[in-house]
N, C-alpha and C positions, 0 to 999 in steps of 0.2 A: 496820647490818645485821650479821649473823654475821661477816663477814670485814672489817668496817669498823674503821679507826682513826682517831683525831683528835688533832691537837696544837692546843692552845689558848694563845695568847700575849696578854699585856695590851699593848693598843695605844691606850691613852687619849690623845686629842689628835691622833691621826694619821688620814688619810683613805686610802682605797685607793690614790690617786694618789701618796701619800708612802711607800708600802710596795711592796717589790720582792721577790716569792717566786721563787727559781730552784732548779731540780733539775739537777744536773750530776754524773755518775758516782757515782750513789747518795748524793750529798751534797745534803741541803736546806738552802738558805741563805735566811734572811729579814733583809732590810734595810730599816731605817726612817730617813727624813731628812726633817725638817720645815724649811721656811724661815722665818726670822724676818721679820715684817713690820715694817720700820723706821718706817713711818708710824703705826702703832698704839702708843698709849701705855697702858700697863697700871698700875692701882693695885695690884694683886697678881696674881701668876701662879702658880698652884698646881702646874702641871705644866710642867716645863722642855721647852724645845725642843731635843733633842739626837739625835744619831745613835745607832743601835744595829745590831748585827749578831749573829744568832744562827744556828748551824749544827747540823745533826743528820744523822748517818750512818744511811741507811736499809738494811735488808736487801735482798737481790735479789729481784725480783719486786714490790716495793711500787710502785703507781702512785698519783700525785695525782689526785684526782678533782675538786677545786675548794677554793677559798679564798675566805672571806667575812669582812667586818668587821661585827660586830654589838654595839652597846652598848659600844664600847671594847675588844672583845675579838676577835682575829684567829683564826678557826677554819680549820685545814687539814685537809681530809679525805682518807683514803688508803684503798686497798684492797690 
């Protein structure tokens, strides 16, 4: 919409259960953590299972309206 904003992050290999999106004091924090499956044997692993943290400082009055993972991209919608 006219007042809508979106942040898009690459989240290939992650599920929504692996991602944590938090907003505290105008700071948006996205954390990702994958668990390694020790029982699974890989011939080749193109995407490494590692943790990440990304932070964004948002202006006053910005509201998070939703977050969705679609085709390896995490979309965070705001107004």
